[in-house]
N, C-alpha and C positions, 0 to 999 in steps of 0.2 A: 501709409504704407505699413504693412505687417512685417514682422521679422522674416518670414518665409519669402515674401516679395523682395525685400532687401537683399537677402542672401542670393536669390536667383538673379536679380538685376546686377549685383556687384560681382558675384563669383560664378554665375551659371547655374544650370540645372542640378549639378551635383557638387555644389560649392560649400557644403556644410562643413567639410573638414577645414577648408581655408578660412571660412568665417569664424569657426571656433578658435582657430589659431590666432587670428587677428583680434578677436574679442578677448582672448585670454581665459577661455573657459574650455572644459572638457567637451569633446565631440558629443558625448551621450547626453550631457546637460543641454547643449544647444539644440540637439534633436528633440529632447523632451520639450523645450520651449517652442520649437517650430511646430510640433504636433499637439500643442496645447495640453500636454500631460502635466507640466509644471509651469509655474510663472516665476520670473526672476525676483529675487529680493531687492529692496530698495538700492543698495549699493551696486548691484549688477545692472539694475535699470538705468542708473546714472552713467555707468561705463558704456552701456549700449547706446544711450542717447548721444553721449560725446563722441564715441568712435563711428557712429552712423551719421554724424553731423546733423543730428535732430530729424533724420528722415523717417524714423520709426515712430508711429503714433502709438504711444504707450496706453492711452485711454481706450482706443479701439482694440488694442491687443488685450487689455484687461477684460474688456466686454466680451470678446471672443472666447477667452480662457474661461470666464465664469459661465458662459453659455454651454461650452463643452463640459464643464464640471457638472452642471445640472443635468445634462443629457446622460453622462455617466452614471449619476446616482439614480436616475430613473430606470436605467437598464438592469 
């Protein structure tokens, strides 16, 4: 499950604010993670894993982030 899927499943379609509050990170940071603009640092990754009860697949997320990064650089 991606972060975006987890947020939607846990908090609904517009639940990023609640998710950011629960995770303990700013809304803008969580939105940047959701939209694959930024990828969380190792400490934040651990917090996300723990607080999501391991539901978020960090390897798939990393792969998606890197694909988005490559696409941005080609544009």
